[in-house]
C-alpha positions in Angstrom: -5.3 -1.7 21.4 -5.5 -4.5 23.9 -2.4 -5.1 26.1 -2.1 -7.5 29.0 -4.9 -8.4 31.4 -5.1 -7.6 35.1 -2.9 -10.7 36.0 -0.2 -9.5 33.7 -0.6 -12.3 31.1 -1.7 -12.3 27.5 -5.5 -12.7 26.9 -6.5 -16.2 25.8 -7.8 -15.2 22.4 -4.4 -13.6 21.6 -2.1 -16.1 23.3 -3.5 -18.8 21.1 -4.2 -16.7 18.0 -1.7 -18.9 16.1 -4.2 -21.7 16.4 -7.6 -19.8 16.5 -7.0 -17.3 13.7 -6.4 -19.9 10.9 -9.7 -21.6 11.9 -11.6 -18.3 11.7 -10.0 -17.3 8.4 -10.9 -20.7 6.9 -14.5 -20.0 7.7 -14.2 -16.4 6.4 -12.6 -17.6 3.1 -15.2 -20.4 2.7 -18.0 -17.9 3.0 -16.3 -15.5 0.6 -15.9 -18.2 -2.1 -19.5 -19.3 -1.6 -20.8 -15.7 -1.9 -18.6 -15.3 -5.1 -20.2 -18.4 -6.6 -23.7 -17.2 -5.7 -23.0 -13.7 -7.1 -21.6 -15.1 -10.4 -24.5 -17.6 -10.7 -27.1 -14.9 -10.1 -25.5 -12.4 -12.4 -25.1 -14.9 -15.2 -28.8 -16.0 -15.0 -29.9 -12.4 -14.8 -28.0 -11.5 -18.0 -28.9 -14.7 -19.8 -32.2 -16.0 -18.5 -32.5 -18.9 -20.8 -31.2 -21.5 -20.6 -31.0 -21.3 -16.8 -27.7 -22.3 -15.4 -27.7 -24.9 -12.6 -24.9 -26.0 -10.4 -24.8 -29.0 -8.2 -24.7 -28.7 -4.4 -21.4 -30.7 -4.3 -19.7 -28.3 -6.8 -20.9 -25.1 -5.1 -20.6 -26.0 -1.4 -17.6 -28.5 -1.4 -15.4 -28.7 -4.5 -15.2 -25.0 -5.4 -14.5 -23.7 -1.9 -12.1 -26.7 -1.2 -9.9 -25.9 -4.2 -9.6 -22.3 -3.1 -8.9 -23.1 0.5 -6.2 -25.6 -0.6 -4.3 -23.0 -2.6 -4.8 -20.5 0.3 -3.1 -22.9 2.5 -0.3 -23.6 0.0 0.3 -19.8 -0.2 0.7 -19.7 3.6 -2.3 -17.4 4.0 -3.3 -19.2 7.1 0.1 -19.7 8.7 2.0 -16.4 7.9 1.2 -12.8 8.8 2.1 -10.4 6.0 1.3 -6.9 4.9 -2.1 -6.6 3.4 -0.9 -5.6 -0.1 1.2 -8.8 -0.1 -2.0 -10.7 1.0 -3.8 -9.2 -2.0 -1.0 -10.4 -4.3 -1.1 -13.8 -2.8 -4.9 -14.0 -3.2 -4.7 -13.0 -6.8 -2.3 -15.9 -7.5 -4.6 -18.2 -5.5 -7.5 -17.1 -7.7 -5.6 -17.9 -10.9 -4.4 -21.3 -9.7 -7.8 -22.2 -8.3 -9.7 -21.2 -11.5 -7.3 -23.1 -13.7 -7.7 -26.2 -11.5 -11.5 -25.9 -11.6 -11.5 -25.6 -15.4 -9.3 -28.7 -15.7 -11.6 -30.6 -13.4 -14.5 -29.6 -15.6 -12.8 -31.2 -18.6 -11.9 -34.3 -16.6 -15.4 -34.7 -15.5 -16.7 -33.8 -19.0 -19.0 -31.0 -17.7 -17.0 -28.1 -19.3 -19.4 -28.0 -22.3 -22.4 -27.4 -20.0 -20.7 -24.8 -17.8 -21.3 -21.2 -18.7 -18.1 -19.3 -19.7 -19.7 -16.1 -18.4 -20.2 -17.7 -15.0 -16.6 -18.8 -15.0 -15.4 -15.3 -15.7 -17.6 -13.8 -13.1 -16.5 -16.4 -10.6 -12.9 -15.5 -11.1 -13.6 -11.8 -10.6 -15.9 -12.1 -7.7 -13.7 -14.7 -5.9 -10.7 -12.3 -5.9 -12.8 -9.3 -4.9 -14.7 -11.1 -2.1 -11.7 -12.9 -0.7 -9.8 -9.6 -0.4 -12.8 -7.7 1.0 -13.9 -10.3 3.5 -10.3 -10.7 4.7 -9.9 -6.9 5.1 -13.2 -6.5 7.0 -12.4 -9.5 9.2 -8.9 -8.2 10.1 -10.3 -4.7 10.8 -12.9 -6.3 13.1 -10.3 -8.3 15.0 -8.1 -5.1 15.3 -11.0 -3.1 16.6 -11.9 -5.6 19.3 -8.2 -6.5 20.0 -8.8 -10.2 19.4 -6.8 -12.8 17.5 -3.8 -10.5 17.4 -0.1 -11.6 17.8 1.3 -10.3 21.1 4.6 -8.6 20.5 7.2 -7.2 22.8 9.2 -4.4 21.3 12.9 -3.7 22.1 13.7 -0.2 21.2 11.8 3.1 21.2 13.9 5.5 19.1 13.1 7.3 15.9 13.3 4.1 13.8 10.9 2.4 16.1 8.5 5.3 15.9 8.5 5.1 12.1 8.2 1.3 11.8 5.6 0.8 14.5 3.3 3.4 13.0 3.3 1.5 9.7 2.9 -1.9 11.4 0.1 -0.8 13.6 -2.0 0.6 10.7 -1.5 -2.5 8.4 -4.6 -4.7 8.5 -2.7 -7.8 7.3 -0.2 -8.1 10.2 -2.5 -8.0 13.3 0.3 -7.2 15.8 -0.7 -6.4 19.4 2.2 -4.4 20.9 2.0 -5.2 24.6 4.8 -2.8 25.5 8.4 -1.7 24.9 11.8 -2.0 26.5 14.2 0.9 26.2 17.4 2.0 28.0 17.3 5.5 26.7 14.7 8.3 26.4 11.8 6.9 24.2 10.3 8.8 21.3 6.9 10.3 22.1 4.9 8.3 19.4 6.2 5.0 20.8 5.5 6.1 24.4 1.9 7.1 23.5 1.3 3.8 21.7 2.2 1.3 24.4 3.5 1.2 28.0 7.2 1.0 29.0 7.9 -2.3 30.6 11.6 -1.7 31.5 15.0 -1.8 29.9 16.7 -4.4 27.7 17.9 -6.2 30.8 14.3 -6.9 31.8 13.5 -8.8 28.7 13.6 -12.3 30.3 11.4 -11.2 33.2 8.8 -9.6 31.0 8.6 -12.6 28.7 8.1 -15.0 31.7 5.5 -12.7 33.3 3.4 -12.0 30.2 3.9 -15.2 28.2 4.7 -13.2 25.1 6.2 -15.4 22.4 7.2 -12.8 19.7 9.9 -10.2 20.1 10.6 -7.3 17.7 14.0 -5.6 18.0 14.1 -2.1 16.5 17.5 -0.8 17.7 19.6 0.0 14.6 22.3 1.4 16.9 23.1 -2.0 18.4 26.4 -3.5 17.5 26.8 -7.2 16.5 27.7 -8.2 20.1 24.5 -6.6 21.4 22.4 -8.3 18.7 24.0 -11.7 19.4 23.5 -11.2 23.1 19.7 -10.6 22.6 19.4 -13.7 20.4 21.2 -16.1 22.7 19.3 -14.7 25.8 15.8 -14.7 24.4 15.7 -17.4 21.7 15.1 -20.2 24.2 12.1 -18.3 25.7 10.2 -17.2 22.6 9.0 -18.5 19.2 10.4 -15.7 17.0 12.8 -12.8 17.3 12.5 -10.3 14.4 15.0 -7.5 13.7 14.7 -4.2 11.9 18.2 -3.5 10.7 19.6 -0.2 9.6 20.0 -0.7 5.8 19.8 3.0 4.9 18.2 3.5 1.5 18.8 0.0 0.2 15.8 -1.2 -1.8 14.7 -3.9 0.6 11.5 -4.9 -1.3 13.7 -6.3 -4.0 16.3 -7.8 -1.7 17.0 -11.6 -1.8 19.0 -13.3 0.9 21.1 -16.5 0.8 23.0 -18.0 3.6 26.6 -19.2 2.8 29.1 -21.4 4.6 26.6 -23.3 6.8 24.6 -20.2 7.6 27.4 -18.2 9.2 27.6 -15.6 6.3 24.7 -14.0 4.5 24.7 -12.7 0.9 22.2 -10.1 -0.2 21.2 -9.6 -3.9 19.3 -6.4 -5.0 17.0 -6.7 -8.0 15.9 -3.8 -10.3 12.4 -4.9 -11.2 12.0 -2.1 -13.8 15.1 -3.2 -15.6 13.1 -6.1 -17.1 11.1 -5.3 -20.2 8.2 -7.5 -19.2 7.7 -5.6 -16.0 7.7 -2.3 -17.9 5.2 -3.8 -20.3 3.0 -4.9 -17.4 3.1 -1.4 -15.9 2.2 0.2 -19.3 -0.7 -2.2 -20.0 -2.0 -1.6 -16.4 -1.9 2.1 -17.0 -3.7 2.0 -20.3 -6.5 -0.4 -19.2 -7.2 1.4 -15.9 -6.9 4.9 -17.4 -9.3 4.1 -20.2 -11.9 2.7 -17.8 -11.3 5.7 -15.5 -11.9 8.2 -18.2 -15.1 6.5 -19.3 -16.4 6.4 -15.7 -15.3 10.0 -14.8 -16.4 11.7 -18.0 -19.5 13.2 -16.4 -17.4 14.6 -13.6 -15.0 16.1 -16.2 -17.9 18.0 -17.8 -19.2 19.3 -14.4 -15.8 20.6 -13.4 -15.1 22.2 -16.8 -18.4 24.1 -16.7 -17.7 25.3 -13.1 -14.2 26.6 -14.1 -15.6 28.3 -17.2 -18.2 30.2 -15.1 -15.9 30.9 -12.2 -13.1 32.8 -14.0 -12.2 33.7 -17.6 -9.7 31.6 -19.4 -9.1 28.1 -20.7 -10.4 25.1 -18.7 -7.3 23.1 -19.1 -3.9 24.4 -17.9 -0.7 23.1 -19.4 2.6 23.3 -17.5 6.1 22.1 -18.7 7.3 19.2 -16.5 10.2 16.8 -16.5 9.5 13.2 -17.3 11.2 9.9 -18.1 14.8 10.3 -19.3 14.7 14.0 -18.5 12.4 14.8 -21.4 10.0 17.8 -21.0 6.3 17.5 -21.7 3.1 19.4 -21.2 1.4 18.3 -18.0 -2.4 18.8 -18.0 -4.4 20.1 -15.1 -7.8 21.7 -14.6 -7.0 25.4 -14.3 -7.0 26.5 -10.6 -5.4 29.9 -10.9 -6.2 33.2 -12.4 -4.8 34.1 -15.9 -1.2 35.4 -16.0 -0.4 33.5 -12.8 3.3 33.3 -13.6 3.5 37.1 -13.9 1.7 37.6 -10.6 4.0 35.1 -9.0 7.1 37.1 -10.1 5.5 40.2 -8.6 4.8 38.4 -5.3 8.3 37.0 -5.0 9.8 40.5 -5.6 7.6 42.2 -3.0 7.5 39.7 -0.2 10.8 38.0 1.0 8.7 35.6 3.2 6.8 34.4 0.2 10.0 34.0 -1.8 11.5 31.9 1.0 8.5 29.7 1.1 8.5 29.2 -2.7 12.2 28.4 -2.8 11.8 25.8 -0.1 9.0 23.6 -1.7 8.0 25.4 -4.9 4.5 25.8 -3.4 2.6 28.5 -1.5 0.2 27.5 1.2 -2.0 30.6 0.9 -1.5 31.3 -2.8 -3.5 34.5 -3.7 -3.6 33.4 -7.4 -5.9 30.5 -6.7 -9.5 30.9 -7.8 -12.6 29.9 -5.8 -13.1 26.7 -7.9 -9.4 26.1 -7.9 -9.2 26.0 -4.1 -11.7 23.2 -4.0 -10.1 21.3 -6.9 -6.7 21.5 -5.3 -8.1 20.5 -1.9 -9.6 17.4 -3.4 -6.9 16.8 -6.0 -9.5 16.8 -8.7 -7.4 19.4 -10.6 -5.0 16.6 -11.5 -7.6 14.4 -13.3 -6.7 15.6 -16.8 -3.3 14.0 -16.3 -5.0 10.8 -17.2 -4.7 12.1 -20.8 -0.9 12.3 -20.2 -1.0 8.7 -19.2 -2.7 7.6 -22.4 -0.1 9.6 -24.4 2.7 7.7 -22.6 4.1 10.8 -20.9 3.0 9.8 -17.4 2.0 6.7 -15.4 -0.9 6.2 -13.0 1.7 5.7 -10.2 5.2 7.1 -10.1 7.3 10.0 -8.8 5.7 13.4 -8.6 6.2 15.3 -11.9 8.7 18.1 -11.3 9.7 21.4 -13.0 13.2 22.1 -14.5 14.2 24.2 -11.5 13.7 21.2 -9.2 16.1 18.9 -10.9 19.2 20.1 -9.0 17.3 19.5 -5.7 17.3 15.8 -6.5 21.1 15.6 -6.7 22.3 12.1 -7.3 18.8 10.7 -6.9 17.7 12.3 -10.2 18.9 9.2 -12.0 16.1 7.2 -10.2 13.6 9.8 -11.2 14.6 9.6 -14.8 14.1 5.8 -14.9 10.3 5.9 -14.9 7.4 8.1 -16.0 6.1 10.5 -13.4 2.8 9.5 -11.8 -0.6 10.9 -11.3 -0.3 9.5 -7.8 2.5 8.0 -5.8 4.2 7.7 -2.4 4.4 11.4 -1.9 0.7 11.9 -2.7 -0.3 9.2 -0.2 2.1 10.1 2.6 1.1 13.6 3.6 1.5 15.4 0.2 2.4 19.1 1.0 3.0 18.2 4.7 6.1 16.2 3.6 9.4 17.9 3.4 11.2 18.1 0.0 14.0 15.8 1.1 11.5 13.2 2.2 9.7 13.6 -1.1 13.0 12.9 -3.0 13.6 9.8 -0.8 10.1 8.5 -1.5 10.6 8.9 -5.3 13.8 7.0 -5.1 12.4 4.2 -2.9 9.4 3.7 -5.2 11.5 3.3 -8.3 13.8 0.8 -6.7 11.0 -1.2 -5.0 8.4 -1.2 -7.7 5.8 -3.9 -8.2 2.4 -3.9 -9.8 0.8 -4.8 -6.5 2.5 -1.8 -4.9 1.0 0.4 -7.6 -2.5 -1.0 -6.7 -1.9 -0.3 -3.0 -0.9 3.3 -3.7 -4.0 3.8 -5.9 -6.1 2.4 -3.1 -4.4 4.7 -0.5 -4.9 7.7 -2.8 -8.7 7.4 -2.5 -8.5 7.6 1.3 -6.0 10.5 1.3 -8.1 12.5 -1.2 -11.3 11.9 0.8 -9.4 13.0 3.9 -8.0 16.1 2.1 -4.8 15.6 4.1 -1.8 17.8 3.2 -3.3 19.2 0.0 -3.1 22.9 -1.0 
């Protein structure tokens, strides 16, 4: 990650990234839309060779891209940095608005009858996919070379800072370049290894003047109101933005709305429960059915290969059923590819009776890292999480969702305590926050918190992000056993 140059100032390409980045992104987006048009045009003519579809140069090179770029600007995709999953959601809305606008223009110009509907459908799909892909690749390139990033000075290097900065650094949508941190106490190791220490809180003005940084991020939940006010009044005249990470506990911030009252001196927060609305539950269910059906069709050859391997590896059924707790506390049979020997429950009881260490490990997380009951094929399936593929059948049956809390057994209910009400609100998921955040390397208490956070902050775009992250986690085989 690029910091400051030898003279102590911000590099030119980062100092003026607020001006340079939008220009570059406009070019990236224009090329993405043009490629989407070309791909849709070529695919349509390949599938339907006659009559050949023709598109004017003005439509393909000017009007089409211009409409998309206009809505990208309206959605603040050139002026605002946001997490990449929010960027994806914004691009989806842009695609819908742009395609509707282009279709209306076709009717106004009386060319709708001569325009292929297949081309229009392909154009919508390719536009969204290409805009997301091109944006992601461009942001990763900028991040790799440390260019067109926003220089940020961090105030605070405690545990909260370590957690927050790790997430901000890995998000392709934000593009933050942390030039250093200020801390009056002993910093956490992850923060110290990420960026240099530039002094204490009292040195903020001097560092801002020396480096030219214009963005400050305060991550010090322990500060009282007087301390926060002091930082604002000291630094606001010197920088463009001051951002704060407050200590809000487990409040579902993703569904938090803010409104200033009494001339801005008082702030009121409103917390929404997205899953309390029937239409959001309906969207989630339709999303599950469509994606699961397509997934089962695409993965059917893999199902067959795995089933044959399990059958030849050890005697017994290919599919294993285990009672789990689902929505509203109802039990259901959770399907998995069998990864253990027959009579695994009986062998577990024998192990727990003979070995106190194994019993302690089991009672802690209800899992064994070196479980002697696992078969050869089962070890591979668990390491790659392929043993959970049959849960797609649970999704179609309405017992599970593609994304949600991890399905638990009856003995785990008491471990959730008061948070079990959150778990009961939704169907358990094939994947979720736990599965994409370290899996078995995550403590049980952290797992419970993740389940609660997911339920209270749900959105369909967050589901898409977790599915995307699942692919990377599975390929990396991180935390699975």
